[in-house]
VEXDREN-724513 format. One record per atom (N, C-alpha, C): atom name; x, y, z. Coordinates in nm, 4 decimals, decimal comma. Layout:
N
{rec 'CA' {X Y Z}};
...
END
This chain:
174
{rec 'N' {-1,2611 0,6655 2,5515}};
{rec 'CA' {-1,1711 0,6882 2,4690}};
{rec 'C' {-1,0180 0,5578 2,4838}};
{rec 'N' {-1,0414 0,5247 2,3438}};
{rec 'CA' {-0,9118 0,3982 2,3779}};
{rec 'C' {-0,7616 0,5288 2,3138}};
{rec 'N' {-0,6885 0,4932 2,3962}};
{rec 'CA' {-0,5095 0,5494 2,3727}};
{rec 'C' {-0,4433 0,4526 2,2644}};
{rec 'N' {-0,4423 0,5271 2,1585}};
{rec 'CA' {-0,3967 0,4801 2,0171}};
{rec 'C' {-0,2196 0,5109 2,0424}};
{rec 'N' {-0,1783 0,4109 2,0456}};
{rec 'CA' {0,0070 0,3755 2,0029}};
{rec 'C' {0,0263 0,3370 1,8654}};
{rec 'N' {0,1467 0,2901 1,8859}};
{rec 'CA' {0,1917 0,2089 1,7646}};
{rec 'C' {0,2085 0,0773 1,7820}};
{rec 'N' {0,1489 0,0015 1,6898}};
{rec 'CA' {0,1471 -0,1570 1,7664}};
{rec 'C' {0,0431 -0,1950 1,7547}};
{rec 'N' {-0,0351 -0,0980 1,8279}};
{rec 'CA' {-0,1960 -0,1300 1,8239}};
{rec 'C' {-0,2638 -0,1928 1,7194}};
{rec 'N' {-0,3653 -0,3139 1,8064}};
{rec 'CA' {-0,4246 -0,3835 1,6991}};
{rec 'C' {-0,5855 -0,4031 1,7202}};
{rec 'N' {-0,6312 -0,3682 1,5836}};
{rec 'CA' {-0,7399 -0,3735 1,5319}};
{rec 'C' {-0,8626 -0,4811 1,4456}};
{rec 'N' {-0,9568 -0,5069 1,4965}};
{rec 'CA' {-0,9711 -0,6371 1,4391}};
{rec 'C' {-1,1495 -0,6808 1,4170}};
{rec 'N' {-1,1795 -0,6552 1,2514}};
{rec 'CA' {-1,2909 -0,6482 1,2371}};
{rec 'C' {-1,3971 -0,6960 1,3387}};
{rec 'N' {-1,5434 -0,6571 1,3527}};
{rec 'CA' {-1,6563 -0,7184 1,4425}};
{rec 'C' {-1,6859 -0,8397 1,3975}};
{rec 'N' {-1,6939 -0,9026 1,3003}};
{rec 'CA' {-1,7972 -1,0306 1,2308}};
{rec 'C' {-1,6946 -1,1020 1,1769}};
{rec 'N' {-1,5216 -1,1069 1,2177}};
{rec 'CA' {-1,4542 -1,1880 1,1508}};
{rec 'C' {-1,4414 -1,3136 1,2364}};
{rec 'N' {-1,4001 -1,4345 1,1579}};
{rec 'CA' {-1,4105 -1,5662 1,2244}};
{rec 'C' {-1,2597 -1,5886 1,3082}};
{rec 'N' {-1,2577 -1,6310 1,3783}};
{rec 'CA' {-1,1474 -1,6650 1,4418}};
{rec 'C' {-1,1531 -1,8705 1,5217}};
{rec 'N' {-1,0442 -1,8941 1,5302}};
{rec 'CA' {-1,0175 -2,0273 1,6108}};
{rec 'C' {-1,1386 -2,0248 1,7518}};
{rec 'N' {-1,1932 -2,0884 1,7597}};
{rec 'CA' {-1,2413 -2,1308 1,8899}};
{rec 'C' {-1,2003 -2,1197 2,0309}};
{rec 'N' {-1,1257 -2,2133 2,0635}};
{rec 'CA' {-1,0070 -2,1711 2,1820}};
{rec 'C' {-0,9727 -2,0586 2,2273}};
{rec 'N' {-0,9513 -1,9196 2,0726}};
{rec 'CA' {-0,8739 -1,8234 2,0615}};
{rec 'C' {-1,0113 -1,7449 2,1515}};
{rec 'N' {-0,9638 -1,6725 2,3012}};
{rec 'CA' {-1,0198 -1,5685 2,3497}};
{rec 'C' {-0,9474 -1,4694 2,3378}};
{rec 'N' {-1,0237 -1,3816 2,2900}};
{rec 'CA' {-0,9485 -1,2140 2,2923}};
{rec 'C' {-1,0313 -1,1018 2,3433}};
{rec 'N' {-0,9756 -1,0324 2,4574}};
{rec 'CA' {-1,0387 -0,8860 2,5113}};
{rec 'C' {-1,0338 -0,7825 2,4356}};
{rec 'N' {-1,1977 -0,7648 2,3757}};
{rec 'CA' {-1,1638 -0,6398 2,2851}};
{rec 'C' {-1,2628 -0,5243 2,3126}};
{rec 'N' {-1,2303 -0,4002 2,2648}};
{rec 'CA' {-1,3813 -0,2877 2,3056}};
{rec 'C' {-1,3952 -0,2177 2,1714}};
{rec 'N' {-1,5327 -0,1997 2,1538}};
{rec 'CA' {-1,5794 -0,1627 2,0191}};
{rec 'C' {-1,5014 0,0066 1,9947}};
{rec 'N' {-1,4300 -0,0181 1,8904}};
{rec 'CA' {-1,3784 0,1461 1,8495}};
{rec 'C' {-1,4361 0,2198 1,7778}};
{rec 'N' {-1,4864 0,1371 1,6681}};
{rec 'CA' {-1,5368 0,2751 1,5557}};
{rec 'C' {-1,6535 0,1558 1,5074}};
{rec 'N' {-1,7924 0,1636 1,4176}};
{rec 'CA' {-1,8713 0,1111 1,3595}};
{rec 'C' {-1,8256 -0,0208 1,2713}};
{rec 'N' {-1,8021 -0,1199 1,3070}};
{rec 'CA' {-1,7233 -0,2626 1,2517}};
{rec 'C' {-1,6057 -0,3009 1,2793}};
{rec 'N' {-1,5492 -0,2235 1,3495}};
{rec 'CA' {-1,4032 -0,2509 1,4687}};
{rec 'C' {-1,4044 -0,2163 1,5902}};
{rec 'N' {-1,2735 -0,3373 1,6317}};
{rec 'CA' {-1,2855 -0,3247 1,7727}};
{rec 'C' {-1,1223 -0,3430 1,7860}};
{rec 'N' {-1,1374 -0,3167 1,8872}};
{rec 'CA' {-0,9429 -0,2452 1,9603}};
{rec 'C' {-0,9221 -0,3862 2,0197}};
{rec 'N' {-0,8099 -0,4812 2,0197}};
{rec 'CA' {-0,7212 -0,6012 2,1187}};
{rec 'C' {-0,7270 -0,5006 2,2099}};
{rec 'N' {-0,7470 -0,5641 2,3387}};
{rec 'CA' {-0,6922 -0,4841 2,4375}};
{rec 'C' {-0,5629 -0,5139 2,5381}};
{rec 'N' {-0,4991 -0,6455 2,4721}};
{rec 'CA' {-0,3976 -0,7027 2,5648}};
{rec 'C' {-0,3036 -0,7502 2,4521}};
{rec 'N' {-0,3493 -0,7768 2,3365}};
{rec 'CA' {-0,2614 -0,8352 2,2425}};
{rec 'C' {-0,2014 -0,7403 2,1098}};
{rec 'N' {-0,0711 -0,7674 2,0933}};
{rec 'CA' {-0,0440 -0,6559 1,9475}};
{rec 'C' {-0,0424 -0,7715 1,8270}};
{rec 'N' {-0,0358 -0,7378 1,6403}};
{rec 'CA' {-0,0245 -0,8481 1,6060}};
{rec 'C' {0,0663 -0,9588 1,6211}};
{rec 'N' {0,2062 -0,9280 1,6085}};
{rec 'CA' {0,2979 -1,0399 1,6406}};
{rec 'C' {0,2291 -1,1568 1,6907}};
{rec 'N' {0,1427 -1,1123 1,8493}};
{rec 'CA' {0,1401 -1,2154 1,9749}};
{rec 'C' {0,0262 -1,2754 1,8999}};
{rec 'N' {-0,0982 -1,1747 1,8485}};
{rec 'CA' {-0,1888 -1,2831 1,7536}};
{rec 'C' {-0,1693 -1,3581 1,6567}};
{rec 'N' {-0,0823 -1,3376 1,6157}};
{rec 'CA' {0,0048 -1,4262 1,4768}};
{rec 'C' {0,0599 -1,5466 1,5056}};
{rec 'N' {0,1192 -1,5655 1,6292}};
{rec 'CA' {0,1615 -1,6934 1,6941}};
{rec 'C' {0,0232 -1,7583 1,7677}};
{rec 'N' {-0,0860 -1,6906 1,8308}};
{rec 'CA' {-0,1326 -1,7840 1,8893}};
{rec 'C' {-0,2411 -1,8029 1,7436}};
{rec 'N' {-0,2602 -1,7725 1,6305}};
{rec 'CA' {-0,3012 -1,8161 1,4894}};
{rec 'C' {-0,2630 -1,9228 1,4734}};
{rec 'N' {-0,1398 -1,9445 1,4327}};
{rec 'CA' {-0,0440 -2,0327 1,3564}};
{rec 'C' {-0,0269 -2,1724 1,4513}};
{rec 'N' {-0,0363 -2,1377 1,6355}};
{rec 'CA' {-0,0716 -2,2506 1,6929}};
{rec 'C' {-0,1526 -2,3498 1,6706}};
{rec 'N' {-0,2969 -2,2670 1,6046}};
{rec 'CA' {-0,4159 -2,2814 1,6121}};
{rec 'C' {-0,4310 -2,3845 1,4485}};
{rec 'N' {-0,3057 -2,3540 1,3652}};
{rec 'CA' {-0,3617 -2,4114 1,2607}};
{rec 'C' {-0,3949 -2,3184 1,1701}};
{rec 'N' {-0,3929 -2,1603 1,1982}};
{rec 'CA' {-0,4520 -2,0934 1,0937}};
{rec 'C' {-0,3385 -1,9911 1,0636}};
{rec 'N' {-0,4022 -1,9498 0,9476}};
{rec 'CA' {-0,2825 -1,8036 0,9068}};
{rec 'C' {-0,3070 -1,7446 0,9244}};
{rec 'N' {-0,2210 -1,5892 0,9364}};
{rec 'CA' {-0,2366 -1,4863 0,9675}};
{rec 'C' {-0,1770 -1,4239 0,8857}};
{rec 'N' {-0,1705 -1,3534 0,7513}};
{rec 'CA' {-0,1184 -1,3014 0,6694}};
{rec 'C' {-0,1076 -1,1497 0,6438}};
{rec 'N' {0,0452 -1,0889 0,7041}};
{rec 'CA' {0,0271 -0,9601 0,6758}};
{rec 'C' {0,0551 -0,9096 0,4962}};
{rec 'N' {-0,0209 -0,8325 0,4807}};
{rec 'CA' {-0,0156 -0,7612 0,3514}};
{rec 'C' {0,0676 -0,6636 0,3041}};
{rec 'N' {0,1476 -0,6721 0,1921}};
{rec 'CA' {0,2487 -0,5682 0,1808}};
{rec 'C' {0,1759 -0,4228 0,1722}};
{rec 'N' {0,0810 -0,4474 0,1529}};
{rec 'CA' {-0,0069 -0,2489 0,1258}};
{rec 'C' {-0,0235 -0,2056 0,2492}};
{rec 'N' {0,0168 -0,0698 0,2805}};
{rec 'CA' {0,0313 -0,0057 0,3641}};
{rec 'C' {-0,1097 0,0894 0,3238}};
{rec 'N' {-0,1848 0,1404 0,4262}};
{rec 'CA' {-0,2552 0,2746 0,4170}};
{rec 'C' {-0,1939 0,3744 0,5209}};
{rec 'N' {-0,2044 0,5107 0,4267}};
{rec 'CA' {-0,1955 0,5835 0,5055}};
{rec 'C' {-0,3145 0,6890 0,5087}};
{rec 'N' {-0,2869 0,7666 0,6350}};
{rec 'CA' {-0,4117 0,8784 0,6547}};
{rec 'C' {-0,3876 0,9724 0,7238}};
{rec 'N' {-0,4211 1,1119 0,7530}};
{rec 'CA' {-0,4027 1,2281 0,8079}};
{rec 'C' {-0,5425 1,2291 0,9144}};
{rec 'N' {-0,5215 1,3130 1,0168}};
{rec 'CA' {-0,6202 1,3777 1,0687}};
{rec 'C' {-0,6106 1,4714 1,1592}};
{rec 'N' {-0,6767 1,5939 1,2374}};
{rec 'CA' {-0,6842 1,6970 1,3103}};
{rec 'C' {-0,7401 1,6795 1,4171}};
{rec 'N' {-0,6862 1,7474 1,4976}};
{rec 'CA' {-0,8001 1,7217 1,6359}};
{rec 'C' {-0,7354 1,7880 1,7426}};
{rec 'N' {-0,7973 1,8604 1,8909}};
{rec 'CA' {-0,7287 1,9499 1,9620}};
{rec 'C' {-0,6340 1,9020 2,0453}};
{rec 'N' {-0,6558 1,7546 2,0622}};
{rec 'CA' {-0,5504 1,7051 2,1217}};
{rec 'C' {-0,4843 1,5792 2,0471}};
{rec 'N' {-0,3406 1,5495 2,0917}};
{rec 'CA' {-0,2663 1,4422 2,0216}};
{rec 'C' {-0,3797 1,3067 1,9800}};
{rec 'N' {-0,4477 1,2666 2,1055}};
{rec 'CA' {-0,5527 1,1350 2,0791}};
{rec 'C' {-0,6569 1,1547 1,9882}};
{rec 'N' {-0,6870 1,3007 1,9973}};
{rec 'CA' {-0,8231 1,3234 1,8942}};
{rec 'C' {-0,7626 1,3180 1,7284}};
{rec 'N' {-0,6921 1,3865 1,7047}};
{rec 'CA' {-0,5768 1,3697 1,5860}};
{rec 'C' {-0,5544 1,2036 1,5542}};
{rec 'N' {-0,5327 1,1673 1,6519}};
{rec 'CA' {-0,4840 1,0093 1,6041}};
{rec 'C' {-0,6055 0,9111 1,5588}};
{rec 'N' {-0,7146 0,9494 1,6551}};
{rec 'CA' {-0,7933 0,8885 1,6273}};
{rec 'C' {-0,8960 0,9270 1,5365}};
{rec 'N' {-0,9038 1,0658 1,4518}};
{rec 'CA' {-0,9527 1,1167 1,3367}};
{rec 'C' {-0,8757 1,0238 1,2195}};
{rec 'N' {-0,7329 1,0154 1,2297}};
{rec 'CA' {-0,6373 0,9755 1,1366}};
{rec 'C' {-0,6768 0,8309 1,1149}};
{rec 'N' {-0,6797 0,7834 1,2046}};
{rec 'CA' {-0,7132 0,6314 1,2147}};
{rec 'C' {-0,8299 0,5554 1,1473}};
{rec 'N' {-0,9788 0,6726 1,2084}};
{rec 'CA' {-1,0964 0,6326 1,1483}};
{rec 'C' {-1,0644 0,5959 0,9623}};
{rec 'N' {-1,0167 0,7395 0,9445}};
{rec 'CA' {-0,9915 0,7275 0,7832}};
{rec 'C' {-0,9151 0,6048 0,7337}};
{rec 'N' {-0,8112 0,5935 0,7670}};
{rec 'CA' {-0,7327 0,4677 0,7327}};
{rec 'C' {-0,8382 0,3610 0,7427}};
{rec 'N' {-0,9114 0,3289 0,8697}};
{rec 'CA' {-0,9975 0,2095 0,8498}};
{rec 'C' {-1,1056 0,2103 0,7723}};
{rec 'N' {-1,1649 0,2925 0,7420}};
{rec 'CA' {-1,2783 0,2964 0,6529}};
{rec 'C' {-1,2224 0,2858 0,4934}};
{rec 'N' {-1,0857 0,3421 0,4386}};
{rec 'CA' {-1,0373 0,3123 0,3501}};
{rec 'C' {-0,9732 0,1528 0,2995}};
{rec 'N' {-1,0094 0,0833 0,4468}};
{rec 'CA' {-0,9556 -0,0901 0,4477}};
{rec 'C' {-1,0552 -0,1660 0,3377}};
{rec 'N' {-0,9672 -0,2760 0,2640}};
{rec 'CA' {-1,0767 -0,3427 0,1959}};
{rec 'C' {-1,1854 -0,4314 0,2670}};
{rec 'N' {-1,2810 -0,4505 0,2685}};
{rec 'CA' {-1,3363 -0,5991 0,3225}};
{rec 'C' {-1,3149 -0,6842 0,3427}};
{rec 'N' {-1,2507 -0,7234 0,2499}};
{rec 'CA' {-1,1304 -0,8324 0,2579}};
{rec 'C' {-1,0650 -0,8568 0,3605}};
{rec 'N' {-1,0200 -0,7495 0,4854}};
{rec 'CA' {-0,9009 -0,7071 0,5632}};
{rec 'C' {-0,9463 -0,7451 0,6728}};
{rec 'N' {-0,8944 -0,8289 0,7743}};
{rec 'CA' {-1,0048 -0,8908 0,8778}};
{rec 'C' {-0,9039 -0,7622 1,0501}};
{rec 'N' {-0,7969 -0,7621 1,0235}};
{rec 'CA' {-0,7125 -0,7142 1,1142}};
{rec 'C' {-0,6203 -0,5966 1,0655}};
{rec 'N' {-0,6100 -0,4993 1,1378}};
{rec 'CA' {-0,4927 -0,3776 1,1180}};
{rec 'C' {-0,4075 -0,4053 1,2456}};
{rec 'N' {-0,3033 -0,3160 1,1761}};
{rec 'CA' {-0,2073 -0,2894 1,3249}};
{rec 'C' {-0,1294 -0,1391 1,2531}};
{rec 'N' {-0,1270 -0,0790 1,3709}};
{rec 'CA' {-0,1113 0,0868 1,3704}};
{rec 'C' {0,0565 0,0405 1,3898}};
{rec 'N' {0,1012 0,0857 1,2497}};
{rec 'CA' {0,2770 0,0791 1,2302}};
{rec 'C' {0,3470 0,2391 1,2686}};
{rec 'N' {0,3046 0,3371 1,2588}};
{rec 'CA' {0,3235 0,4293 1,2504}};
{rec 'C' {0,2645 0,5529 1,2929}};
{rec 'N' {0,2760 0,6469 1,3897}};
{rec 'CA' {0,2227 0,7897 1,4349}};
{rec 'C' {0,3383 0,8547 1,3833}};
{rec 'N' {0,2712 0,9813 1,3202}};
{rec 'CA' {0,3843 1,1232 1,3356}};
{rec 'C' {0,2831 1,2297 1,3612}};
{rec 'N' {0,2762 1,3027 1,4775}};
{rec 'CA' {0,2274 1,4433 1,5028}};
{rec 'C' {0,2913 1,5401 1,5132}};
{rec 'N' {0,1942 1,6782 1,4704}};
{rec 'CA' {0,2654 1,7888 1,4420}};
{rec 'C' {0,1694 1,8389 1,5042}};
{rec 'N' {0,2312 1,9358 1,6156}};
{rec 'CA' {0,1237 2,0555 1,6845}};
{rec 'C' {0,1342 2,2028 1,6250}};
{rec 'N' {0,0651 2,2342 1,6149}};
{rec 'CA' {0,0043 2,3557 1,5475}};
{rec 'C' {-0,0555 2,4733 1,6658}};
{rec 'N' {-0,0539 2,5599 1,7174}};
{rec 'CA' {-0,1244 2,6720 1,7685}};
{rec 'C' {-0,1884 2,6132 1,8518}};
{rec 'N' {-0,3329 2,5870 1,7618}};
{rec 'CA' {-0,4805 2,5541 1,8039}};
{rec 'C' {-0,4913 2,3872 1,7635}};
{rec 'N' {-0,4186 2,3067 1,7006}};
{rec 'CA' {-0,4771 2,1615 1,7212}};
{rec 'C' {-0,2844 2,0874 1,6674}};
{rec 'N' {-0,3907 1,9840 1,6461}};
{rec 'CA' {-0,2157 1,8469 1,6310}};
{rec 'C' {-0,2967 1,8035 1,5077}};
{rec 'N' {-0,2152 1,7864 1,3965}};
{rec 'CA' {-0,1981 1,6856 1,3112}};
{rec 'C' {-0,1594 1,6019 1,3446}};
{rec 'N' {-0,1984 1,4547 1,2870}};
{rec 'CA' {-0,1317 1,3199 1,2857}};
{rec 'C' {-0,1414 1,2445 1,1307}};
{rec 'N' {-0,0384 1,1386 1,1190}};
{rec 'CA' {-0,0487 1,1034 1,0026}};
{rec 'C' {-0,0139 0,9573 1,0726}};
{rec 'N' {-0,1049 0,8380 1,0418}};
{rec 'CA' {-0,0750 0,7312 1,0712}};
{rec 'C' {-0,0540 0,6414 0,9500}};
{rec 'N' {-0,0020 0,5119 0,9791}};
{rec 'CA' {0,0440 0,4382 0,8583}};
{rec 'C' {-0,0212 0,2968 0,9498}};
{rec 'N' {-0,0831 0,2185 0,8843}};
{rec 'CA' {-0,1194 0,0841 0,9448}};
{rec 'C' {-0,0782 -0,0394 0,8389}};
{rec 'N' {-0,1120 -0,1669 0,8712}};
{rec 'CA' {-0,0818 -0,2353 0,7833}};
{rec 'C' {-0,1664 -0,3666 0,7991}};
{rec 'N' {-0,2167 -0,3983 0,6697}};
{rec 'CA' {-0,3440 -0,4886 0,6604}};
{rec 'C' {-0,3284 -0,6123 0,7350}};
{rec 'N' {-0,3725 -0,7409 0,7647}};
{rec 'CA' {-0,3964 -0,8676 0,7628}};
{rec 'C' {-0,4648 -0,9102 0,7527}};
{rec 'N' {-0,5233 -1,0364 0,7014}};
{rec 'CA' {-0,6263 -1,1500 0,6701}};
{rec 'C' {-0,5938 -1,2611 0,7762}};
{rec 'N' {-0,6797 -1,3200 0,7703}};
{rec 'CA' {-0,6698 -1,4242 0,8981}};
{rec 'C' {-0,7659 -1,5170 0,8445}};
{rec 'N' {-0,7091 -1,6386 0,7802}};
{rec 'CA' {-0,7780 -1,7346 0,7503}};
{rec 'C' {-0,7410 -1,8666 0,8351}};
{rec 'N' {-0,8400 -1,9628 0,7651}};
{rec 'CA' {-0,8711 -2,0648 0,8391}};
{rec 'C' {-0,8063 -2,2191 0,8253}};
{rec 'N' {-0,6840 -2,2027 0,7041}};
{rec 'CA' {-0,6285 -2,3304 0,6722}};
{rec 'C' {-0,4825 -2,2231 0,6650}};
{rec 'N' {-0,3682 -2,3325 0,6617}};
{rec 'CA' {-0,2333 -2,2903 0,6708}};
{rec 'C' {-0,1654 -2,2183 0,5429}};
{rec 'N' {-0,1445 -2,1692 0,5223}};
{rec 'CA' {-0,0662 -2,1325 0,3803}};
{rec 'C' {0,0546 -2,1663 0,4020}};
{rec 'N' {0,0888 -2,2453 0,2560}};
{rec 'CA' {0,2018 -2,3210 0,2426}};
{rec 'C' {0,2984 -2,2872 0,0936}};
{rec 'N' {0,3952 -2,2656 0,1147}};
{rec 'CA' {0,5103 -2,2278 0,0124}};
{rec 'C' {0,4441 -2,2924 -0,0783}};
{rec 'N' {0,4213 -2,2645 -0,2166}};
{rec 'CA' {0,3951 -2,2391 -0,3368}};
{rec 'C' {0,5193 -2,3055 -0,3907}};
{rec 'N' {0,4519 -2,4507 -0,4844}};
{rec 'CA' {0,5448 -2,4958 -0,5768}};
{rec 'C' {0,5955 -2,4421 -0,7162}};
{rec 'N' {0,6608 -2,4759 -0,7508}};
{rec 'CA' {0,7335 -2,3914 -0,9135}};
{rec 'C' {0,6347 -2,4251 -1,0469}};
{rec 'N' {0,5328 -2,5337 -0,9750}};
{rec 'CA' {0,4287 -2,5368 -1,1421}};
{rec 'C' {0,2842 -2,4114 -1,0747}};
{rec 'N' {0,2820 -2,3967 -0,9669}};
{rec 'CA' {0,1935 -2,3239 -0,9746}};
{rec 'C' {0,2085 -2,1210 -0,9722}};
{rec 'N' {0,3390 -2,1288 -0,9839}};
{rec 'CA' {0,3911 -2,0139 -0,9572}};
{rec 'C' {0,3563 -1,9582 -1,1581}};
{rec 'N' {0,3568 -1,8325 -1,1668}};
{rec 'CA' {0,3022 -1,7785 -1,3439}};
{rec 'C' {0,4484 -1,7637 -1,3828}};
{rec 'N' {0,4057 -1,8131 -1,5226}};
{rec 'CA' {0,5518 -1,8175 -1,6247}};
{rec 'C' {0,5927 -1,6462 -1,6210}};
{rec 'N' {0,7013 -1,6439 -1,6241}};
{rec 'CA' {0,7752 -1,4629 -1,6251}};
{rec 'C' {0,7389 -1,4301 -1,7743}};
{rec 'N' {0,7254 -1,3293 -1,7984}};
{rec 'CA' {0,6856 -1,2452 -1,9176}};
{rec 'C' {0,8251 -1,2548 -2,0052}};
{rec 'N' {0,8352 -1,2362 -2,1007}};
{rec 'CA' {0,8956 -1,2550 -2,1990}};
{rec 'C' {0,9304 -1,1039 -2,2381}};
{rec 'N' {1,0446 -1,1065 -2,2107}};
{rec 'CA' {1,1087 -0,8774 -2,2479}};
{rec 'C' {1,0445 -0,8440 -2,3747}};
{rec 'N' {1,0351 -0,7181 -2,3318}};
{rec 'CA' {0,9898 -0,6769 -2,5179}};
{rec 'C' {1,1160 -0,6660 -2,5830}};
{rec 'N' {1,0979 -0,7016 -2,6949}};
{rec 'CA' {1,1898 -0,6775 -2,8481}};
{rec 'C' {1,2083 -0,5488 -2,8835}};
{rec 'N' {1,3555 -0,4742 -2,8415}};
{rec 'CA' {1,4036 -0,3590 -2,8800}};
{rec 'C' {1,4221 -0,3180 -2,9995}};
{rec 'N' {1,4589 -0,4039 -3,1039}};
{rec 'CA' {1,4755 -0,3809 -3,2353}};
{rec 'C' {1,3884 -0,4142 -3,3688}};
{rec 'N' {1,3639 -0,3645 -3,4490}};
{rec 'CA' {1,2784 -0,3691 -3,5378}};
{rec 'C' {1,3014 -0,4715 -3,6065}};
{rec 'N' {1,1784 -0,5169 -3,6736}};
{rec 'CA' {1,2069 -0,6402 -3,7471}};
{rec 'C' {1,3117 -0,6100 -3,8532}};
{rec 'N' {1,3538 -0,7678 -3,9424}};
{rec 'CA' {1,4265 -0,7395 -4,0323}};
{rec 'C' {1,3482 -0,6529 -4,1529}};
{rec 'N' {1,2626 -0,6691 -4,2007}};
{rec 'CA' {1,2150 -0,6373 -4,2922}};
{rec 'C' {1,1530 -0,5079 -4,3193}};
{rec 'N' {1,1406 -0,4041 -4,1793}};
{rec 'CA' {1,1499 -0,2621 -4,1386}};
{rec 'C' {1,1241 -0,1678 -4,2341}};
{rec 'N' {1,2092 -0,2145 -4,3311}};
{rec 'CA' {1,2129 -0,0811 -4,4324}};
{rec 'C' {1,1057 -0,1547 -4,5347}};
{rec 'N' {1,0536 -0,2179 -4,5542}};
{rec 'CA' {0,9453 -0,2731 -4,6680}};
{rec 'C' {0,8377 -0,2271 -4,5415}};
{rec 'N' {0,7845 -0,2155 -4,4332}};
{rec 'CA' {0,6554 -0,2165 -4,2941}};
{rec 'C' {0,6490 -0,0612 -4,3155}};
{rec 'N' {0,8057 0,0216 -4,2903}};
{rec 'CA' {0,7600 0,1306 -4,2822}};
{rec 'C' {0,8597 0,2078 -4,3410}};
{rec 'N' {0,8310 0,2630 -4,4895}};
{rec 'CA' {0,9390 0,2761 -4,5355}};
{rec 'C' {0,9963 0,4271 -4,5489}};
{rec 'N' {0,8884 0,5080 -4,4826}};
{rec 'CA' {0,9129 0,6477 -4,4506}};
{rec 'C' {0,9935 0,6549 -4,3347}};
{rec 'N' {1,0468 0,5486 -4,2376}};
{rec 'CA' {1,0752 0,5832 -4,1037}};
{rec 'C' {1,1945 0,6337 -4,0873}};
{rec 'N' {1,1849 0,7223 -4,0061}};
{rec 'CA' {1,3457 0,8273 -4,0135}};
{rec 'C' {1,4115 0,9435 -4,0945}};
{rec 'N' {1,2888 0,9364 -4,2169}};
{rec 'CA' {1,2975 0,9622 -4,3100}};
{rec 'C' {1,3184 1,1357 -4,2979}};
{rec 'N' {1,2366 1,2046 -4,2192}};
{rec 'CA' {1,2482 1,3488 -4,1710}};
{rec 'C' {1,3563 1,3953 -4,0642}};
{rec 'N' {1,4119 1,3052 -3,9880}};
{rec 'CA' {1,5831 1,3450 -3,9158}};
{rec 'C' {1,6566 1,4033 -4,0268}};
{rec 'N' {1,7126 1,3707 -4,1291}};
{rec 'CA' {1,7972 1,4071 -4,1885}};
{rec 'C' {1,7721 1,5846 -4,2771}};
{rec 'N' {1,5589 1,5801 -4,3052}};
{rec 'CA' {1,5542 1,7433 -4,2936}};
{rec 'C' {1,5364 1,8391 -4,2622}};
{rec 'N' {1,4899 1,7589 -4,1095}};
{rec 'CA' {1,4920 1,8456 -4,0305}};
{rec 'C' {1,6039 1,8863 -3,9525}};
{rec 'N' {1,7099 1,8166 -3,9715}};
{rec 'CA' {1,8634 1,8556 -3,9433}};
{rec 'C' {1,8842 1,9644 -4,0661}};
{rec 'N' {1,8741 1,9361 -4,1650}};
{rec 'CA' {1,8870 2,0367 -4,2080}};
{rec 'C' {1,8628 2,1857 -4,2452}};
{rec 'N' {1,7423 2,1628 -4,1764}};
{rec 'CA' {1,6540 2,3074 -4,1920}};
{rec 'C' {1,6933 2,3529 -4,0495}};
{rec 'N' {1,7739 2,3161 -3,9031}};
{rec 'CA' {1,8354 2,3114 -3,8235}};
{rec 'C' {1,9580 2,4049 -3,8486}};
{rec 'N' {2,0541 2,3566 -3,9206}};
{rec 'CA' {2,1482 2,4149 -3,9640}};
{rec 'C' {2,1349 2,5572 -4,0444}};
{rec 'N' {2,0419 2,5369 -4,1460}};
{rec 'CA' {2,0260 2,6419 -4,2244}};
{rec 'C' {1,9616 2,7619 -4,1449}};
{rec 'N' {1,8946 2,7411 -4,0390}};
{rec 'CA' {1,8376 2,8560 -3,9942}};
{rec 'C' {1,9219 2,9115 -3,8920}};
{rec 'N' {2,0013 2,8427 -3,8386}};
{rec 'CA' {2,1397 2,8963 -3,7331}};
{rec 'C' {2,2131 2,9883 -3,8532}};
{rec 'N' {2,2635 2,9254 -3,9783}};
{rec 'CA' {2,3257 3,0966 -4,0279}};
{rec 'C' {2,2586 3,1798 -4,1024}};
{rec 'N' {2,1300 3,1801 -4,1203}};
{rec 'CA' {2,0545 3,2493 -4,1351}};
{rec 'C' {2,0142 3,3684 -4,0628}};
{rec 'N' {2,0582 3,3005 -3,9077}};
{rec 'CA' {2,0076 3,3929 -3,7838}};
{rec 'C' {2,1696 3,4754 -3,7763}};
{rec 'N' {2,2793 3,4050 -3,8258}};
{rec 'CA' {2,3917 3,4899 -3,7689}};
{rec 'C' {2,4086 3,5489 -3,8683}};
{rec 'N' {2,3807 3,4878 -3,9971}};
{rec 'CA' {2,3980 3,6262 -4,1334}};
{rec 'C' {2,5586 3,6179 -4,1121}};
{rec 'N' {2,6410 3,6535 -4,2504}};
{rec 'CA' {2,7624 3,7081 -4,2794}};
{rec 'C' {2,7883 3,8634 -4,2174}};
{rec 'N' {2,9693 3,8381 -4,1817}};
{rec 'CA' {3,0017 4,0084 -4,0838}};
{rec 'C' {3,0119 4,0212 -4,2006}};
END
């Protein structure tokens, strides 16, 4: 069994890596291996040195699991989180582990961040490739709104009068 801690790195089975990069891994789950000697920051440096890109995605995945021991609960939660990961994800790193001990079991909450490994380096986007900003919605009615919506707001004065008259009827004369 692999001892799972924060910053532990997991890689997909059949991902493409630079040929000169040698990683020692161990199978964790069908389709996922754990890196034995690296974390995500160390792998990122090695990938970047080879001219490839290591991209951390903003979306985090969270999962919970239970077990008789703390490590079995963490393993259960991590397996669920890995099953939720997209097929386009090449690696994940355990970002956060929260353990709660109950009399007969442990509850673990695990949060992982997802990473992609790409052959080409990622460069900053130029202004022309960025999408144009969306124009804000106009909050005013058109100038000819009284013609378009002749009854717009006409019920409000009637409702206000009904409310006032119902209050006076309830109170009544003394």
